[in-house]
C-alpha positions in Angstrom: 4.4 14.3 19.3 7.7 16.3 18.7 9.6 12.8 17.8 6.7 12.2 15.3 6.7 15.7 13.7 10.5 15.6 13.7 10.5 12.4 11.7 7.8 13.3 9.3 9.4 16.7 8.6 12.8 14.8 8.0 11.6 11.9 6.1 9.6 14.1 3.4 12.2 16.6 3.1 14.9 13.9 2.6 12.9 11.7 0.1 11.5 14.8 -1.9 15.1 16.1 -2.2 16.1 12.7 -3.7 13.2 12.5 -6.0 14.2 15.9 -7.1 17.6 14.7 -8.0 16.4 11.6 -9.9 13.9 13.6 -11.8 15.6 16.6 -12.7 19.2 15.2 -12.7 18.5 11.8 -14.1 15.3 12.4 -16.2 13.3 9.8 -14.3 9.6 10.0 -14.7 6.5 8.9 -16.6 8.7 8.7 -20.0 11.1 6.3 -18.3 9.1 3.7 -16.7 11.9 1.1 -15.5 13.8 3.9 -14.1 10.8 5.2 -12.2 10.0 1.7 -11.1 13.8 1.3 -9.9 13.7 4.6 -8.0 10.4 3.9 -6.5 11.8 0.7 -5.2 14.8 2.5 -3.6 12.3 5.2 -2.4 10.5 2.9 0.0 13.8 2.3 2.1 14.0 6.3 2.8 11.9 6.0 6.0 13.9 3.1 7.3 17.1 5.1 6.8 15.4 8.2 8.2 14.2 6.3 11.2 17.6 4.5 11.7 19.5 7.9 11.6 17.0 9.5 14.2 17.6 6.5 16.6 21.1 6.9 16.2 21.2 10.6 17.1 18.7 9.6 20.2 20.9 6.5 21.2 18.1 4.4 20.6 18.3 0.4 19.8 17.1 -0.9 16.5 14.3 -2.8 17.7 13.6 -0.7 21.1 10.0 -0.5 20.1 9.6 -4.3 20.5 7.6 -4.3 17.3 10.1 -5.9 14.8 9.0 -9.5 15.7 7.4 -12.5 14.1 4.7 -13.2 16.9 2.4 -15.5 14.7 -1.0 -15.4 15.4 -4.5 -16.0 13.6 -4.5 -12.0 13.0 -1.5 -12.6 10.9 -3.3 -14.9 8.5 -6.0 -12.8 8.1 -3.7 -9.8 7.3 -2.1 -12.0 4.7 -5.6 -12.8 2.9 -7.2 -9.9 3.5 -5.8 -8.1 0.6 -6.8 -10.7 -2.0 -10.4 -10.7 -0.7 -10.3 -6.8 -0.9 -9.2 -7.0 -4.7 -11.8 -9.3 -5.6 -14.4 -7.2 -3.8 -12.9 -4.1 -5.3 -13.3 -5.6 -9.0 -17.2 -6.2 -8.3 -17.7 -2.7 -7.0 -15.7 -1.4 -9.9 -18.0 -3.1 -12.3 -20.6 -1.2 -10.6 -19.3 2.3 -11.6 -20.7 4.1 -14.6 -18.6 3.3 -17.8 -17.2 0.3 -16.5 -18.0 -3.3 -16.9 -16.6 -6.7 -15.8 -14.9 -8.5 -18.4 -11.8 -10.5 -18.6 -9.3 -9.0 -20.9 -5.9 -10.9 -20.8 -4.3 -8.7 -23.5 -3.8 -6.1 -20.8 -1.0 -8.3 -19.6 1.2 -7.1 -22.4 1.6 -3.9 -24.2 0.0 -4.5 -27.5 1.3 -1.2 -28.7 5.0 -2.5 -29.0 4.1 -5.5 -30.7 4.2 -5.3 -34.8 1.0 -4.4 -36.0 0.5 -7.3 -38.2 0.9 -9.4 -35.3 -1.3 -7.8 -32.8 -4.6 -9.6 -33.7 -2.8 -12.9 -33.4 -1.4 -12.1 -30.0 -4.9 -11.0 -28.9 -6.3 -14.2 -29.8 -3.6 -16.2 -27.9 -4.1 -13.9 -24.9 -7.8 -14.2 -24.6 -7.2 -18.2 -24.7 -5.8 -17.8 -21.3 -8.5 -18.9 -18.8 -9.8 -16.2 -16.5 -10.0 -18.6 -13.5 -6.4 -19.6 -14.2 -5.2 -16.1 -14.5 -6.8 -15.3 -11.0 -5.4 -18.5 -9.4 -1.7 -17.5 -10.7 -2.1 -14.1 -9.6 -3.3 -14.9 -6.2 -0.8 -17.6 -5.4 2.1 -15.5 -6.8 0.9 -12.4 -4.9 0.5 -14.2 -1.4 4.0 -15.6 -1.9 5.3 -12.3 -2.9 3.7 -10.6 -0.2 5.5 -12.7 2.4 8.9 -12.3 0.6 10.3 -9.8 -1.7 7.4 -7.4 -1.6 7.4 -7.6 2.3 11.0 -6.8 2.4 10.5 -3.6 0.4 7.4 -2.8 2.2 9.6 -2.9 5.3 11.7 -0.4 4.1 8.6 1.9 4.6 6.6 0.2 7.3 9.8 0.6 9.9 9.1 4.3 9.9 5.3 4.4 9.5 4.3 1.5 11.6 7.2 1.4 14.1 8.9 4.6 14.6 5.7 6.7 14.2 3.5 4.1 16.3 6.2 4.3 19.1 6.5 8.0 18.9 2.5 8.5 19.1 2.0 5.9 22.0 0.1 8.5 24.0 -2.2 9.2 21.2 -5.7 7.4 20.8 -6.1 5.0 17.8 -8.1 7.3 15.4 -5.8 10.5 15.8 -2.6 8.4 15.6 -3.9 6.6 12.4 -5.2 9.7 10.7 -1.8 11.7 11.1 0.4 8.5 10.1 -1.7 7.9 7.1 -1.7 11.4 5.9 2.1 11.6 6.1 2.4 8.6 4.4 0.4 9.8 1.6 2.1 13.3 1.1 5.3 11.5 1.3 4.1 9.7 -2.2 4.0 13.3 -3.5 7.2 13.6 -5.9 6.4 9.8 -7.0 2.8 10.7 -8.2 3.8 13.7 -9.9 6.5 11.7 -11.7 3.8 9.6 -13.1 3.4 6.7 -10.4 -0.1 5.1 -9.6 -1.8 8.1 -11.6 0.0 8.8 -14.7 -2.7 10.7 -16.3 -3.9 12.3 -13.3 -0.7 13.3 -11.3 -2.1 16.4 -9.5 -5.5 15.0 -8.6 -3.3 11.9 -8.0 -1.5 13.3 -4.8 -5.0 13.9 -3.3 -6.3 10.2 -4.1 -3.3 8.6 -2.7 -3.6 10.4 0.6 -7.1 9.0 0.7 -5.7 5.7 0.0 -2.9 6.0 2.7 -5.3 6.9 5.3 -7.8 4.2 4.8 -5.0 1.7 4.1 -3.1 3.0 7.1 -6.1 2.5 9.5 -6.4 -1.3 8.6 -2.5 -1.7 8.8 -2.4 -0.2 12.3 -5.1 -2.1 13.5 -3.4 -5.6 12.7 -0.1 -3.9 14.0 -1.3 -3.2 17.5 -3.4 -6.8 17.1 -0.4 -8.5 16.7 2.3 -6.1 18.2 4.3 -6.6 15.2 5.1 -4.0 12.4 6.1 -7.0 10.2 2.5 -7.9 9.6 2.2 -4.2 8.0 5.1 -5.1 5.6 3.1 -8.2 4.7 -0.2 -6.5 4.1 1.6 -3.7 2.2 3.6 -6.1 0.0 0.5 -8.4 -0.7 -1.6 -5.4 -1.6 1.2 -4.2 -4.2 1.4 -7.9 -5.4 -2.2 -8.3 -6.1 -3.8 -4.8 -6.9 -3.1 -4.9 -10.3 -5.3 -7.9 -10.8 -8.4 -5.4 -11.3 -7.3 -4.2 -14.6 -7.4 -7.8 -16.1 -11.1 -8.1 -15.3 -12.7 -4.8 -15.9 -13.0 -2.1 -19.0 -13.6 1.3 -18.9 -13.4 3.8 -16.2 -10.5 6.0 -15.2 -7.9 6.5 -12.3 -10.5 8.1 -10.1 -12.6 5.0 -9.8 -10.6 2.1 -11.0 -8.7 -0.2 -8.6 -7.6 -0.1 -5.1 -6.2 3.4 -5.4 -9.7 4.8 -6.9 -13.0 5.2 -5.7 -13.8 1.4 -5.9 -10.8 0.6 -3.7 -11.8 3.4 -1.0 -15.2 1.8 -0.6 -13.9 -1.5 -0.3 -11.2 -0.3 2.3 -13.9 1.7 4.3 -16.0 -1.7 4.3 -13.0 -3.7 5.6 -12.3 -0.9 8.3 -16.3 -1.0 9.4 -15.8 -5.0 9.7 -12.6 -4.6 11.8 -14.2 -2.2 14.1 -17.6 -4.2 14.5 -15.0 -7.1 15.3 -13.3 -5.0 17.9 -16.2 -3.5 19.3 -18.6 -6.5 19.6 -16.4 -9.8 19.5 -12.8 -9.1 20.6 -11.6 -8.9 24.1 -9.7 -5.7 23.8 -10.7 -2.3 22.2 -7.9 -1.4 20.0 -10.0 1.3 18.3 -10.8 2.9 21.6 -7.5 2.8 23.3 -4.2 4.8 23.0 -1.5 2.9 20.9 0.4 2.6 24.1 -2.2 0.7 25.9 -3.1 -1.5 23.0 0.6 -2.7 22.9 1.1 -3.0 26.7 -1.9 -5.1 27.2 
């Protein structure tokens, strides 16, 4: 547990310090979306850098945990496709929320406000001619490809810390206590990005709490599949795929706000909770092993 606490404190302090420099030193924030995007991408690699430094100090090899591998199994395919399924269900759940309606709105693909006023109506008409089914197919296909390539590479920077270093540091802990700890640290680690306008630009302070909830729920699923496959790469794939397809919710819903919309709002939390219940039922009544009831070490050593 001491290693887990040491890593958690170190990665947060280091990452927050770099965010402070980016914001106060270079003016990055909600007013500089391009700069914030670049920094948020670099930010994803801070857990990896922290873990490697601590491993160097402790004289541990890069992959001493054995979790950086590609032991492909059926669970990999489920973990890869599950984010797409969750996003579609999220759209349906979102449509049930007060003040929200299900409606294809292709014009959200572009920033109408940046187009000359006399051309905006023409652009809207052209965008709405783009079929909804084709938009969904393109988003899903490109999202799945990105999820196992460039997005997974970036997500690896985070997951090497969360679902590799911390999993090994918490081997003696039961699944639920480890999942809650990792998810909480993962969530508060996002604090400066949220305050700078990432994910919840209109509600940054409440957004910090919402991000913690999202990370705890998503972290339960990712940890389950990591233990199921004995590979942290599967977490990078899930993480990368979620990042790639989650934006699809804004193309098919109108109304609502950041508290309820999308995977990082109440709609997404409901869907993540349902996915966790499905995994628990499978683990409890169908699977041979009982990942949810074991320590992390027992699941990895089976």
